[in-house]
Residue frames as a rotation matrix with the C-alpha (Angstrom) as fourth column:
UNK 1
-0.752 -0.441 0.489 -8.52
-0.652 0.394 -0.648 -39.54
0.093 -0.807 -0.584 -28.62
UNK 2
-0.178 0.747 -0.640 -11.96
-0.448 0.518 0.729 -41.23
0.876 0.417 0.242 -28.88
UNK 3
0.572 0.395 -0.719 -12.22
0.280 0.730 0.623 -44.03
0.771 -0.558 0.307 -26.45
UNK 4
-0.390 -0.752 -0.532 -9.22
0.822 -0.023 -0.569 -42.71
0.416 -0.659 0.627 -24.35
UNK 5
-0.745 0.159 0.648 -11.05
-0.213 -0.977 -0.006 -39.43
0.632 -0.142 0.762 -24.00
UNK 6
0.336 0.942 0.018 -14.08
-0.422 0.134 0.897 -41.11
0.842 -0.309 0.442 -22.54
UNK 7
0.403 -0.248 -0.881 -11.98
0.651 0.754 0.086 -43.25
0.643 -0.608 0.466 -20.19
UNK 8
-0.699 -0.714 -0.034 -10.04
0.577 -0.535 -0.617 -40.22
0.423 -0.451 0.786 -18.95
UNK 9
-0.430 0.631 0.646 -13.28
-0.499 -0.762 0.412 -38.24
0.752 -0.145 0.643 -18.43
UNK 10
0.608 0.628 -0.486 -14.67
0.013 0.604 0.797 -41.10
0.794 -0.491 0.359 -16.34
UNK 11
-0.016 -0.716 -0.698 -11.47
0.879 0.323 -0.351 -41.25
0.477 -0.619 0.624 -14.22
UNK 12
-0.787 -0.284 0.547 -11.54
0.113 -0.939 -0.325 -37.43
0.606 -0.195 0.771 -13.66
UNK 13
0.046 0.922 0.385 -15.13
-0.544 -0.300 0.783 -37.65
0.838 -0.245 0.488 -12.44
UNK 14
0.637 0.131 -0.760 -14.29
0.374 0.809 0.453 -40.58
0.674 -0.573 0.467 -10.12
UNK 15
-0.377 -0.926 -0.017 -11.35
0.493 -0.185 -0.850 -38.62
0.784 -0.329 0.527 -8.63
UNK 16
-0.125 0.412 0.902 -13.82
-0.599 -0.757 0.263 -36.53
0.791 -0.507 0.342 -6.50
UNK 17
0.837 0.546 0.028 -14.46
-0.384 0.552 0.740 -39.64
0.389 -0.630 0.672 -4.43
UNK 18
0.486 -0.729 -0.481 -10.80
0.496 0.684 -0.535 -40.61
0.719 0.022 0.694 -3.99
UNK 19
0.785 -0.371 -0.496 -8.34
0.358 -0.381 0.852 -39.87
-0.505 -0.847 -0.166 -1.19
UNK 20
0.605 -0.569 -0.556 -5.16
-0.641 -0.763 0.083 -37.95
-0.472 0.306 -0.827 -1.93
UNK 21
-0.430 -0.831 0.352 -3.01
-0.428 0.531 0.731 -40.99
-0.795 0.163 -0.584 -2.65
UNK 22
-0.076 0.478 0.875 -5.61
0.661 0.682 -0.315 -42.55
-0.747 0.554 -0.368 -4.95
UNK 23
0.867 0.382 -0.321 -5.89
0.066 -0.725 -0.686 -39.20
-0.494 0.573 -0.654 -6.83
UNK 24
0.092 -0.905 -0.414 -2.11
-0.788 -0.321 0.526 -39.16
-0.609 0.278 -0.743 -7.50
UNK 25
-0.599 -0.264 0.756 -2.36
0.099 0.913 0.397 -42.73
-0.794 0.312 -0.521 -8.85
UNK 26
0.403 0.822 0.402 -5.37
0.647 0.054 -0.761 -41.73
-0.647 0.567 -0.510 -10.96
UNK 27
0.726 -0.209 -0.656 -3.43
-0.448 -0.867 -0.218 -38.74
-0.523 0.452 -0.723 -12.35
UNK 28
-0.422 -0.901 0.102 -0.53
-0.575 0.353 0.738 -41.02
-0.701 0.253 -0.667 -13.26
UNK 29
-0.301 0.433 0.850 -3.03
0.574 0.794 -0.201 -43.35
-0.762 0.427 -0.488 -14.94
UNK 30
0.751 0.647 -0.133 -4.50
0.300 -0.513 -0.804 -40.44
-0.588 0.564 -0.580 -16.91
UNK 31
0.330 -0.738 -0.589 -1.04
-0.740 -0.589 0.324 -39.25
-0.586 0.329 -0.740 -18.06
UNK 32
-0.620 -0.495 0.609 -0.15
-0.137 0.832 0.538 -42.76
-0.773 0.250 -0.583 -19.11
UNK 33
0.127 0.765 0.632 -3.43
0.686 0.393 -0.613 -43.14
-0.717 0.511 -0.475 -21.06
UNK 34
0.795 0.185 -0.578 -2.79
-0.169 -0.848 -0.503 -39.78
-0.583 0.497 -0.642 -22.76
UNK 35
-0.122 -0.952 -0.282 0.77
-0.752 -0.096 0.652 -40.77
-0.648 0.292 -0.704 -23.73
UNK 36
-0.726 -0.183 0.663 -0.44
0.089 0.931 0.354 -44.10
-0.682 0.316 -0.659 -25.14
UNK 37
0.306 0.952 -0.026 -3.47
0.092 -0.057 -0.994 -42.74
-0.947 0.302 -0.105 -26.98
UNK 38
-0.081 -0.231 0.970 -3.53
0.918 0.361 0.163 -43.14
-0.388 0.903 0.183 -30.73
UNK 39
0.325 0.293 0.899 -5.01
0.678 -0.735 -0.005 -39.79
0.659 0.611 -0.438 -31.49
UNK 40
-0.231 -0.435 -0.870 -3.28
0.865 -0.502 0.021 -36.74
-0.446 -0.748 0.492 -30.22
UNK 41
0.793 0.423 0.438 -4.14
0.559 -0.790 -0.250 -33.04
0.240 0.444 -0.863 -30.60
UNK 42
-0.315 -0.947 0.065 -1.18
0.918 -0.321 -0.234 -30.78
0.243 -0.014 0.970 -31.14
UNK 43
0.535 0.565 -0.629 -1.61
0.760 -0.646 0.066 -27.56
-0.369 -0.513 -0.775 -29.15
UNK 44
0.603 -0.326 -0.728 1.12
-0.396 -0.915 0.082 -25.59
-0.693 0.238 -0.680 -30.84
UNK 45
0.964 -0.260 0.053 3.15
0.164 0.429 -0.888 -25.86
0.208 0.865 0.456 -33.96
UNK 46
0.305 -0.936 -0.174 6.95
0.951 0.289 0.110 -25.93
-0.053 -0.199 0.979 -34.27
UNK 47
-0.279 -0.398 0.874 7.00
0.535 -0.820 -0.203 -22.18
0.798 0.410 0.442 -35.01
UNK 48
0.799 0.597 0.069 5.44
0.258 -0.444 0.858 -21.32
0.543 -0.668 -0.508 -31.61
UNK 49
-0.334 -0.933 -0.137 7.74
0.645 -0.120 -0.755 -19.24
0.687 -0.340 0.642 -29.51
UNK 50
0.712 0.535 -0.455 7.07
0.695 -0.445 0.565 -17.60
0.100 -0.718 -0.688 -26.20
UNK 51
-0.069 -0.716 0.694 8.72
0.428 -0.650 -0.628 -14.21
0.901 0.254 0.351 -26.30
UNK 52
0.474 0.106 -0.874 9.79
0.877 -0.145 0.458 -12.91
-0.078 -0.984 -0.162 -22.97
UNK 53
0.585 -0.212 0.783 10.40
0.120 -0.932 -0.342 -9.17
0.802 0.294 -0.520 -22.72
UNK 54
-0.107 -0.746 -0.657 13.47
0.823 0.304 -0.479 -8.75
0.557 -0.592 0.582 -20.58
UNK 55
-0.791 -0.080 0.607 12.51
-0.133 -0.945 -0.298 -5.19
0.597 -0.316 0.737 -19.69
UNK 56
0.246 0.968 0.043 9.12
-0.512 0.092 0.854 -6.53
0.823 -0.232 0.519 -18.55
UNK 57
0.493 -0.142 -0.859 10.79
0.560 0.807 0.189 -9.17
0.666 -0.574 0.477 -16.37
UNK 58
-0.629 -0.774 -0.076 13.13
0.574 -0.396 -0.717 -6.64
0.524 -0.495 0.693 -14.87
UNK 59
-0.461 0.560 0.688 10.17
-0.519 -0.799 0.303 -4.37
0.720 -0.217 0.659 -14.05
UNK 60
0.606 0.761 -0.230 8.24
-0.291 0.481 0.827 -7.15
0.740 -0.434 0.513 -12.31
UNK 61
0.133 -0.649 -0.749 11.42
0.766 0.547 -0.338 -8.29
0.629 -0.528 0.570 -10.45
UNK 62
-0.813 -0.429 0.393 11.94
0.131 -0.793 -0.595 -4.71
0.567 -0.432 0.701 -9.14
UNK 63
-0.056 0.872 0.487 8.32
-0.671 -0.394 0.628 -4.54
0.739 -0.292 0.607 -8.08
UNK 64
0.700 0.239 -0.674 8.55
0.209 0.833 0.512 -7.91
0.683 -0.499 0.533 -6.20
UNK 65
-0.298 -0.863 -0.408 11.81
0.752 0.051 -0.657 -6.89
0.588 -0.502 0.634 -4.57
UNK 66
-0.672 0.146 0.726 10.15
-0.332 -0.936 -0.119 -3.68
0.662 -0.321 0.678 -3.46
UNK 67
0.410 0.902 0.134 7.16
-0.567 0.137 0.813 -5.53
0.715 -0.410 0.567 -1.93
UNK 68
0.523 -0.261 -0.811 9.33
0.548 0.832 0.085 -8.16
0.653 -0.489 0.579 -0.24
UNK 69
-0.499 -0.864 -0.064 11.58
0.657 -0.329 -0.678 -5.46
0.565 -0.380 0.732 1.16
UNK 70
-0.885 0.186 0.428 8.77
-0.300 -0.929 -0.218 -3.22
0.357 -0.321 0.877 2.41
UNK 71
-0.201 0.919 -0.339 5.69
0.137 0.369 0.919 -5.37
0.970 0.138 -0.200 3.15
UNK 72
-0.227 0.089 -0.970 6.12
0.954 0.220 -0.203 -4.84
0.195 -0.972 -0.134 6.97
UNK 73
-0.843 -0.057 -0.535 5.57
0.200 -0.956 -0.213 -1.06
-0.500 -0.287 0.817 6.44
UNK 74
0.309 0.929 -0.203 2.70
0.194 -0.270 -0.943 0.89
-0.931 0.252 -0.264 4.98
UNK 75
-0.828 -0.553 -0.099 3.09
0.017 -0.201 0.979 0.67
-0.561 0.809 0.176 1.28
UNK 76
0.164 0.944 -0.285 0.66
-0.170 -0.257 -0.951 1.77
-0.972 0.204 0.118 -1.39
UNK 77
0.557 0.152 0.816 -0.02
0.706 0.432 -0.562 1.19
-0.438 0.889 0.134 -5.00
UNK 78
0.991 -0.130 0.034 1.43
-0.098 -0.874 -0.476 4.54
0.092 0.469 -0.879 -5.77
UNK 79
0.340 -0.917 0.210 4.75
-0.700 -0.098 0.708 3.53
-0.628 -0.388 -0.675 -4.25
UNK 80
-0.021 -0.365 0.931 4.99
0.359 0.866 0.348 0.38
-0.933 0.342 0.112 -6.32
UNK 81
0.832 0.324 0.450 3.89
0.532 -0.238 -0.813 2.33
-0.156 0.916 -0.370 -9.46
UNK 82
0.745 -0.634 -0.208 6.94
-0.631 -0.770 0.089 4.66
-0.216 0.065 -0.974 -8.92
UNK 83
-0.039 -0.801 0.597 9.25
-0.350 0.571 0.743 1.63
-0.936 -0.180 -0.302 -8.78
UNK 84
0.046 0.179 0.983 7.73
0.691 0.705 -0.161 0.40
-0.722 0.686 -0.092 -12.05
UNK 85
-0.838 -0.327 -0.437 7.94
0.034 -0.831 0.555 3.92
-0.545 0.450 0.707 -13.57
UNK 86
-0.606 0.726 0.325 4.22
0.561 0.101 0.821 3.87
0.563 0.680 -0.469 -14.34
UNK 87
-0.464 0.579 0.670 1.22
-0.700 -0.703 0.124 5.94
0.543 -0.412 0.732 -13.27
UNK 88
-0.717 0.191 0.670 -0.85
-0.482 0.559 -0.675 4.24
-0.504 -0.807 -0.309 -10.55
UNK 89
0.430 0.902 0.050 -3.73
-0.621 0.335 -0.708 3.34
-0.655 0.274 0.704 -12.92
UNK 90
0.446 -0.355 -0.821 -1.32
-0.754 0.344 -0.559 2.00
0.482 0.869 -0.114 -15.55
UNK 91
-0.666 -0.728 0.164 0.52
-0.688 0.515 -0.511 0.01
0.288 -0.453 -0.844 -12.87
UNK 92
-0.240 0.674 0.699 -2.72
-0.622 0.446 -0.643 -1.49
-0.745 -0.589 0.312 -11.51
UNK 93
0.766 0.551 -0.333 -3.61
-0.599 0.421 -0.681 -2.80
-0.235 0.721 0.652 -14.96
UNK 94
0.126 -0.841 -0.526 -0.04
-0.780 0.244 -0.576 -3.90
0.613 0.483 -0.626 -15.65
UNK 95
-0.651 -0.437 0.620 0.28
-0.758 0.407 -0.509 -5.72
-0.030 -0.802 -0.597 -12.40
UNK 96
0.095 0.798 0.596 -3.04
-0.561 0.537 -0.630 -7.51
-0.822 -0.275 0.499 -12.67
UNK 97
0.765 0.163 -0.624 -2.33
-0.636 0.349 -0.689 -8.57
0.105 0.923 0.370 -16.27
UNK 98
-0.147 -0.909 -0.391 0.98
-0.689 0.377 -0.619 -10.18
0.710 0.179 -0.681 -15.11
UNK 99
-0.904 -0.291 0.313 -0.12
-0.420 0.466 -0.779 -11.72
0.081 -0.836 -0.543 -11.80
UNK 100
-0.394 0.886 -0.246 -3.91
0.202 0.344 0.917 -12.17
0.897 0.311 -0.314 -12.29
UNK 101
0.134 0.374 -0.918 -4.26
0.990 0.000 0.144 -10.57
0.053 -0.927 -0.370 -8.88
UNK 102
0.838 0.079 0.540 -4.49
0.077 -0.997 0.027 -7.00
0.541 0.018 -0.841 -7.63
UNK 103
-0.177 -0.919 0.352 -1.53
-0.178 -0.322 -0.930 -5.34
0.968 -0.227 -0.106 -5.92
UNK 104
-0.142 0.169 0.975 -3.22
-0.962 -0.255 -0.095 -5.37
0.233 -0.952 0.199 -2.55
UNK 105
0.903 0.421 -0.085 -4.13
-0.407 0.902 0.144 -9.06
0.138 -0.096 0.986 -2.90
UNK 106
0.433 -0.817 -0.381 -0.46
0.335 0.538 -0.773 -9.99
0.837 0.207 0.507 -3.50
UNK 107
-0.373 -0.574 0.729 0.71
-0.467 -0.563 -0.682 -7.67
0.801 -0.595 -0.058 -0.74
UNK 108
0.259 0.554 0.791 -1.72
-0.965 0.111 0.238 -9.27
0.044 -0.825 0.563 1.71
UNK 109
0.929 0.027 -0.370 -0.78
-0.075 0.990 -0.116 -12.84
0.364 0.136 0.922 0.60
UNK 110
-0.043 -0.997 -0.068 2.94
0.177 0.060 -0.982 -11.98
0.983 -0.054 0.174 1.33
UNK 111
-0.339 -0.086 0.937 2.03
-0.792 -0.511 -0.333 -10.45
0.507 -0.855 0.105 4.71
UNK 112
0.655 0.643 0.398 -0.08
-0.756 0.563 0.334 -13.45
-0.010 -0.520 0.854 5.72
UNK 113
0.717 -0.464 -0.520 2.57
0.127 0.821 -0.557 -15.84
0.685 0.333 0.648 4.51
UNK 114
-0.347 -0.865 0.364 5.02
-0.178 -0.320 -0.931 -14.03
0.921 -0.388 -0.043 6.78
UNK 115
-0.057 0.477 0.877 2.53
-0.976 -0.213 0.053 -14.10
0.212 -0.853 0.477 9.65
UNK 116
0.883 0.370 -0.289 2.08
-0.339 0.928 0.153 -17.87
0.324 -0.037 0.945 9.23
UNK 117
0.154 -0.934 -0.321 5.85
0.283 0.353 -0.892 -18.29
0.947 0.047 0.319 9.51
UNK 118
-0.566 -0.369 0.737 5.99
-0.538 -0.512 -0.669 -16.16
0.625 -0.775 0.091 12.70
UNK 119
0.409 0.761 0.504 3.05
-0.890 0.211 0.404 -17.98
0.201 -0.614 0.764 14.27
UNK 120
0.904 -0.059 -0.423 4.85
0.053 0.998 -0.025 -21.29
0.424 0.000 0.906 13.88
UNK 121
0.062 -0.987 -0.147 8.33
0.474 0.159 -0.866 -20.03
0.879 -0.016 0.477 14.89
UNK 122
-0.737 -0.352 0.577 7.54
-0.215 -0.687 -0.694 -17.56
0.641 -0.636 0.431 17.72
UNK 123
-0.394 0.624 -0.675 5.56
0.895 0.428 -0.126 -17.53
0.210 -0.653 -0.727 20.91
UNK 124
-0.998 0.000 -0.065 4.51
0.009 -0.990 -0.138 -13.92
-0.064 -0.138 0.988 20.39
UNK 125
-0.248 0.964 -0.092 0.96
0.223 -0.036 -0.974 -12.75
-0.943 -0.262 -0.206 20.80
UNK 126
-0.007 0.329 0.944 -1.06
0.972 0.223 -0.070 -12.58
-0.234 0.918 -0.322 17.60
UNK 127
0.907 0.373 -0.198 -1.28
0.332 -0.919 -0.211 -8.79
-0.261 0.125 -0.957 17.86
UNK 128
0.208 -0.925 -0.316 2.55
-0.364 -0.374 0.853 -8.52
-0.908 -0.062 -0.415 17.76
UNK 129
-0.491 -0.358 0.794 2.69
0.510 0.620 0.596 -10.92
-0.706 0.698 -0.122 14.76
UNK 130
0.514 0.702 0.493 0.06
0.830 -0.263 -0.491 -8.90
-0.215 0.662 -0.718 13.00
UNK 131
0.841 -0.249 -0.480 2.10
-0.208 -0.968 0.138 -5.66
-0.500 -0.016 -0.866 13.49
UNK 132
-0.143 -0.987 0.074 5.34
-0.295 0.114 0.949 -7.41
-0.945 0.114 -0.307 12.48
UNK 133
-0.420 0.040 0.907 3.62
0.728 0.611 0.310 -8.56
-0.541 0.791 -0.286 9.29
UNK 134
-0.954 -0.134 0.269 2.58
0.276 -0.746 0.606 -5.11
0.120 0.653 0.748 8.27
UNK 135
-0.027 0.996 0.088 -0.96
0.635 -0.050 0.771 -4.90
0.772 0.077 -0.631 9.64
UNK 136
-0.823 -0.236 0.517 -1.86
-0.156 -0.780 -0.605 -1.90
0.547 -0.579 0.605 11.77
UNK 137
-0.130 0.893 0.432 -5.29
-0.982 -0.176 0.069 -3.14
0.138 -0.415 0.899 12.74
UNK 138
-0.820 -0.279 0.500 -5.81
-0.409 0.897 -0.169 -6.52
-0.401 -0.343 -0.850 14.42
UNK 139
0.101 0.924 0.368 -9.38
-0.125 0.379 -0.917 -6.97
-0.987 0.047 0.154 13.19
UNK 140
0.641 0.013 -0.767 -8.18
-0.756 -0.165 -0.634 -6.41
-0.135 0.986 -0.096 9.56
UNK 141
-0.515 -0.853 -0.083 -5.35
-0.855 0.518 -0.019 -8.84
0.059 0.061 -0.996 10.18
UNK 142
-0.596 0.297 0.746 -7.79
-0.226 0.830 -0.510 -11.49
-0.771 -0.473 -0.427 11.45
UNK 143
0.504 0.854 -0.130 -10.23
-0.299 0.032 -0.954 -10.98
-0.810 0.520 0.271 8.54
UNK 144
0.417 -0.435 -0.798 -7.48
-0.905 -0.119 -0.408 -11.09
0.082 0.893 -0.443 5.97
UNK 145
-0.638 -0.700 0.322 -5.81
-0.747 0.664 -0.035 -14.08
-0.189 -0.263 -0.946 7.57
UNK 146
-0.277 0.617 0.736 -9.02
-0.077 0.750 -0.657 -16.08
-0.958 -0.239 -0.160 7.51
UNK 147
0.694 0.490 -0.528 -9.86
-0.499 -0.202 -0.843 -15.05
-0.519 0.848 0.105 3.93
UNK 148
0.166 -0.710 -0.685 -6.45
-0.932 0.114 -0.344 -16.35
0.322 0.695 -0.643 2.72
UNK 149
-0.789 -0.611 0.060 -5.91
-0.591 0.729 -0.347 -19.40
0.168 -0.309 -0.936 4.98
UNK 150
-0.175 0.824 -0.539 -9.50
-0.125 0.524 0.842 -20.40
0.977 0.215 0.011 5.69
UNK 151
0.350 0.236 -0.906 -8.96
0.848 0.331 0.414 -20.34
0.398 -0.914 -0.085 9.46
UNK 152
0.911 -0.071 0.407 -8.23
-0.200 -0.938 0.284 -17.62
0.362 -0.340 -0.868 12.04
UNK 153
0.080 -0.991 0.106 -4.72
-0.671 -0.132 -0.729 -17.13
0.737 -0.013 -0.676 13.41
UNK 154
-0.177 -0.125 0.976 -5.38
-0.937 0.325 -0.128 -19.08
-0.301 -0.937 -0.174 16.62
UNK 155
0.776 0.510 0.371 -6.89
-0.359 0.841 -0.403 -22.06
-0.518 0.180 0.836 14.79
UNK 156
0.734 -0.589 -0.337 -3.92
-0.299 0.165 -0.940 -21.99
0.609 0.791 -0.055 12.41
UNK 157
-0.184 -0.831 0.525 -1.52
-0.880 -0.099 -0.465 -22.04
0.439 -0.547 -0.713 15.44
UNK 158
0.087 0.306 0.948 -3.33
-0.786 0.606 -0.124 -24.88
-0.613 -0.734 0.293 17.09
UNK 159
0.939 0.340 0.051 -3.44
-0.220 0.709 -0.669 -26.97
-0.264 0.618 0.741 13.90
UNK 160
0.803 -0.593 -0.058 0.13
0.108 0.241 -0.965 -26.52
0.586 0.768 0.257 12.73
UNK 161
0.197 -0.778 0.597 2.38
-0.845 -0.443 -0.298 -25.56
0.496 -0.446 -0.745 15.63
UNK 162
0.247 -0.206 -0.947 4.31
0.278 0.951 -0.134 -28.45
0.928 -0.230 0.292 17.02
UNK 163
0.613 0.067 0.787 4.26
-0.654 -0.516 0.553 -28.23
0.443 -0.854 -0.273 20.81
């Protein structure tokens, strides 16, 4: 890619100083330069094939269905492991290898996503929303909410709720 590589590198470094719209334009510029570049590096050959194990997909689908159907209750790694027909330790490794996250992280992200929806749709107190989202402890809910969204539930409500 030679010269195009250097130009693209420069654009990427300059993107830090740009606003969102300018970044989108810069990204389109980068993609255009890559498409027009004389030198190209082939990342995979014609024989490359991504093999998807249907049994593996079915297993993950059943785990996700279980999580979505039960996130408002107390659910544990052991419960999900039973759904996947694995031991808890095997399931923990399996789940992390597929999602790049732990089971509890994914469960908390789903719970907080639901809480965000409730905060914007309902006028319920935060403690009720926490309970409806599967949290038994308000301080744990607040800590988890802030770690995932970057703000506490009241700040989230003030920022995003249309009054």
